[in-house]
C-alpha positions as semicolon CSV with decimal commas, in nm:
position;residue;x (nm);y (nm);z (nm)
1;M;-2,189;-5,534;-8,362
2;R;-1,839;-5,648;-8,269
3;H;-1,749;-6,008;-8,354
4;A;-2,035;-6,014;-8,611
5;I;-2,300;-6,089;-8,347
6;P;-2,642;-5,979;-8,482
7;A;-2,799;-5,691;-8,287
8;A;-3,002;-5,374;-8,337
9;K;-2,851;-5,086;-8,534
10;M;-2,722;-4,816;-8,298
11;Y;-2,772;-4,456;-8,411
12;G;-2,528;-4,320;-8,155
13;T;-2,439;-4,251;-7,791
14;Y;-2,485;-3,911;-7,627
15;D;-2,341;-3,755;-7,313
16;S;-2,552;-3,438;-7,310
17;P;-2,928;-3,379;-7,343
18;A;-2,873;-3,122;-7,619
19;D;-2,685;-3,369;-7,838
20;A;-2,950;-3,635;-7,779
21;Y;-3,233;-3,393;-7,866
22;R;-3,064;-3,304;-8,196
23;A;-3,014;-3,670;-8,283
24;L;-3,383;-3,742;-8,227
25;G;-3,461;-3,527;-8,530
26;S;-3,289;-3,767;-8,771
27;V;-3,389;-4,116;-8,654
28;A;-3,679;-4,346;-8,735
29;F;-3,966;-4,407;-8,492
30;P;-4,057;-4,611;-8,298
31;L;-3,715;-4,578;-8,134
32;V;-3,539;-4,756;-7,849
33;V;-3,383;-4,515;-7,600
34;K;-3,142;-4,675;-7,351
35;A;-2,966;-4,545;-7,045
36;D;-2,604;-4,662;-7,064
37;G;-2,584;-4,776;-6,703
38;L;-2,747;-4,978;-6,426
39;C;-3,105;-4,860;-6,376
40;A;-3,270;-5,153;-6,194
41;G;-3,423;-5,280;-6,517
42;K;-3,595;-4,947;-6,595
43;G;-3,340;-4,789;-6,827
44;V;-3,494;-4,887;-7,162
45;F;-3,780;-4,699;-7,325
46;L;-3,960;-4,777;-7,651
47;A;-4,052;-4,432;-7,779
48;P;-4,337;-4,416;-8,032
49;D;-4,260;-4,054;-8,131
50;F;-4,025;-3,758;-8,088
51;A;-4,211;-3,608;-7,792
52;S;-4,202;-3,924;-7,581
53;A;-3,835;-3,987;-7,665
54;K;-3,743;-3,630;-7,570
55;D;-3,933;-3,666;-7,242
56;F;-3,742;-3,984;-7,149
57;V;-3,408;-3,823;-7,235
58;E;-3,498;-3,520;-7,025
59;R;-3,601;-3,731;-6,725
60;A;-3,291;-3,949;-6,749
61;M;-3,024;-3,691;-6,828
62;A;-3,155;-3,352;-6,713
63;K;-3,372;-3,449;-6,416
64;N;-3,148;-3,740;-6,311
65;E;-3,447;-3,968;-6,240
66;L;-3,242;-4,280;-6,321
67;G;-2,940;-4,175;-6,118
68;P;-2,582;-4,218;-6,248
69;G;-2,696;-4,488;-6,492
70;G;-2,887;-4,228;-6,696
71;K;-2,599;-3,988;-6,756
72;R;-2,535;-4,134;-7,101
73;I;-2,800;-4,226;-7,360
74;L;-2,799;-4,470;-7,652
75;L;-3,041;-4,453;-7,944
76;E;-3,116;-4,778;-8,129
77;E;-3,349;-4,904;-8,399
78;T;-3,656;-5,095;-8,283
79;L;-3,645;-5,469;-8,340
80;K;-3,982;-5,628;-8,409
81;G;-4,064;-5,981;-8,302
82;E;-4,095;-6,189;-7,987
83;E;-3,843;-6,182;-7,703
84;L;-3,665;-6,490;-7,576
85;S;-3,431;-6,542;-7,281
86;F;-3,151;-6,791;-7,343
87;I;-2,922;-6,884;-7,052
88;I;-2,605;-7,089;-7,060
89;L;-2,350;-7,224;-6,814
90;T;-1,995;-7,206;-6,947
91;D;-1,642;-7,293;-6,840
92;G;-1,508;-7,035;-7,086
93;K;-1,488;-7,279;-7,378
94;Q;-1,763;-7,540;-7,358
95;Y;-2,117;-7,450;-7,255
96;A;-2,452;-7,602;-7,164
97;P;-2,775;-7,416;-7,254
98;F;-3,071;-7,413;-7,015
99;V;-3,443;-7,418;-7,084
100;P;-3,583;-7,117;-7,275
101;T;-3,794;-6,850;-7,102
102;R;-3,994;-6,542;-7,201
103;D;-4,068;-6,256;-6,964
104;H;-4,321;-5,972;-6,957
105;K;-4,157;-5,632;-6,910
106;R;-4,451;-5,393;-6,949
107;V;-4,633;-5,311;-6,626
108;F;-4,986;-5,373;-6,760
109;D;-5,161;-5,654;-6,946
110;G;-5,171;-5,640;-7,325
111;N;-4,809;-5,522;-7,343
112;Q;-4,912;-5,177;-7,223
113;G;-4,744;-4,925;-6,994
114;P;-4,378;-4,854;-6,916
115;N;-4,102;-5,115;-6,900
116;T;-4,024;-5,262;-6,560
117;G;-3,764;-5,489;-6,408
118;G;-4,003;-5,773;-6,492
119;M;-4,370;-5,848;-6,419
120;G;-4,356;-6,223;-6,468
121;A;-4,232;-6,490;-6,706
122;Y;-4,297;-6,841;-6,832
123;S;-4,086;-7,126;-6,959
124;S;-4,179;-7,397;-7,206
125;D;-3,980;-7,607;-7,452
126;E;-4,224;-7,495;-7,724
127;L;-4,052;-7,155;-7,718
128;L;-3,742;-7,306;-7,875
129;P;-3,777;-7,534;-8,180
130;D;-3,464;-7,728;-8,277
131;D;-3,382;-7,506;-8,577
132;L;-3,409;-7,187;-8,372
133;R;-3,197;-7,335;-8,093
134;E;-2,925;-7,425;-8,342
135;A;-2,934;-7,077;-8,497
136;I;-2,898;-6,912;-8,156
137;R;-2,604;-7,134;-8,068
138;T;-2,415;-7,088;-8,395
139;I;-2,470;-6,718;-8,471
140;I;-2,493;-6,574;-8,118
141;V;-2,373;-6,796;-7,832
142;E;-2,058;-6,941;-7,986
143;P;-1,942;-6,612;-8,147
144;T;-1,995;-6,442;-7,808
145;L;-1,774;-6,692;-7,624
146;E;-1,513;-6,672;-7,900
147;G;-1,528;-6,291;-7,884
148;L;-1,478;-6,289;-7,508
149;A;-1,174;-6,512;-7,548
150;A;-1,037;-6,293;-7,828
151;D;-1,073;-5,989;-7,600
152;G;-0,879;-6,164;-7,327
153;I;-1,182;-6,230;-7,107
154;H;-1,193;-6,582;-6,964
155;Y;-1,551;-6,585;-6,838
156;Q;-1,684;-6,879;-6,636
157;G;-2,035;-6,908;-6,502
158;F;-2,387;-6,826;-6,613
159;L;-2,450;-6,594;-6,908
160;Y;-2,790;-6,458;-7,007
161;F;-2,875;-6,368;-7,367
162;G;-3,179;-6,142;-7,407
163;L;-3,291;-6,198;-7,767
164;M;-3,545;-6,068;-8,015
165;L;-3,673;-6,321;-8,266
166;T;-3,706;-6,110;-8,582
167;R;-3,805;-6,210;-8,934
168;S;-3,438;-6,205;-9,030
169;G;-3,337;-6,427;-8,738
170;P;-3,252;-6,393;-8,368
171;K;-3,074;-6,075;-8,258
172;V;-2,922;-5,971;-7,925
173;L;-3,102;-5,718;-7,708
174;E;-2,877;-5,752;-7,405
175;F;-2,633;-5,966;-7,209
176;Q;-2,671;-6,015;-6,834
177;L;-2,485;-6,178;-6,548
178;P;-2,675;-6,326;-6,249
179;V;-2,665;-6,035;-6,006
180;R;-2,921;-5,907;-5,759
181;R;-3,089;-5,577;-5,850
182;P;-3,239;-5,395;-5,550
183;G;-3,557;-5,192;-5,571
184;G;-3,805;-5,388;-5,780
185;P;-3,985;-5,718;-5,842
186;G;-3,718;-5,810;-6,096
187;N;-3,465;-5,844;-5,814
188;F;-3,348;-6,193;-5,898
189;G;-3,471;-6,221;-6,256
190;H;-3,776;-6,432;-6,335
191;D;-3,595;-6,588;-6,628
192;W;-3,323;-6,712;-6,393
193;I;-3,574;-6,839;-6,138
194;L;-3,766;-7,045;-6,393
195;T;-3,460;-7,237;-6,508
196;W;-3,430;-7,413;-6,172
197;P;-3,771;-7,583;-6,133
198;R;-3,742;-7,702;-6,495
199;S;-3,376;-7,809;-6,489
200;S;-3,193;-8,127;-6,407
201;T;-3,121;-8,170;-6,036
202;M;-2,747;-8,200;-6,093
203;L;-2,522;-7,996;-6,322
204;L;-2,254;-8,247;-6,412
205;P;-1,925;-8,133;-6,568
206;A;-1,995;-8,385;-6,844
207;A;-2,292;-8,174;-6,949
208;L;-2,050;-7,901;-7,058
209;I;-1,842;-8,145;-7,258
210;R;-2,151;-8,280;-7,433
211;Q;-2,310;-7,934;-7,462
212;K;-2,623;-8,095;-7,325
213;F;-2,951;-7,902;-7,319
214;I;-3,038;-7,893;-6,949
215;G;-3,411;-7,933;-6,889
216;N;-3,636;-8,225;-6,805
217;R;-3,961;-8,100;-6,656
218;G;-4,286;-7,943;-6,772
219;P;-4,371;-7,574;-6,834
220;A;-4,341;-7,328;-6,545
221;P;-4,472;-6,973;-6,480
222;A;-4,354;-6,690;-6,253
223;V;-4,601;-6,418;-6,150
224;V;-4,528;-6,082;-5,984
225;L;-4,739;-5,885;-5,738
226;A;-4,635;-5,518;-5,737
227;S;-4,754;-5,209;-5,551
228;G;-4,956;-4,953;-5,749
229;G;-4,740;-4,693;-5,920
230;Y;-4,453;-4,928;-6,001
231;P;-4,213;-4,882;-6,182
232;G;-4,235;-4,518;-6,076
233;K;-4,287;-4,403;-5,719
234;F;-4,484;-4,661;-5,527
235;E;-4,593;-4,734;-5,171
236;S;-4,382;-4,981;-4,976
237;G;-4,424;-5,174;-4,653
238;K;-4,765;-5,314;-4,746
239;R;-4,878;-5,648;-4,606
240;V;-4,893;-5,933;-4,858
241;E;-5,137;-6,212;-4,784
242;G;-5,376;-6,455;-4,946
């Protein structure tokens, strides 16, 4: 990856279904298939075999089920480990990391079913031992900020790092900015939501200078209630009570 930031190996990007189908014959499975665009959190598929990968490519590129975001496809190696969400607040140079979170993307219990925009999350300091926190800061966060500056991008605000904790160390799955995604329970991001009840009540500028870890309260969960059929076609307008 650019700027030596650890991430999954990318096999290639493809603008036509035919090219993507051919590429599927020379990659290792399980395989990560990504739509190279905004898909409301539903543009990533972990394909266990050729048939399932081909089906996702067909639905995204030929049938246009993901809209404009599915017009281009990326194929990546599968990273094995546990996911971790790491969020920072930066002024473009200094930064303050928030409490760690972990979300649940599969629609069913037991990590089963298709990926969604998020079915819930939890936050606890136990997710981030000191040595892991330091590794994330030195090999991912700081090189990212330095890379943005080197590319002429002076970014200020919140930055989300979606990580996979592999045997060889943390690697980047994705970067996100805090934007609203319409059309699913992941609208505001459970990882983002959980930082607030667990964070300090005031974000002082001095925290950036000290690179202070912002978090001073106990563990917190976020749970989603979704209509049957999600993340595919689902009934809307139902009454929520209880």
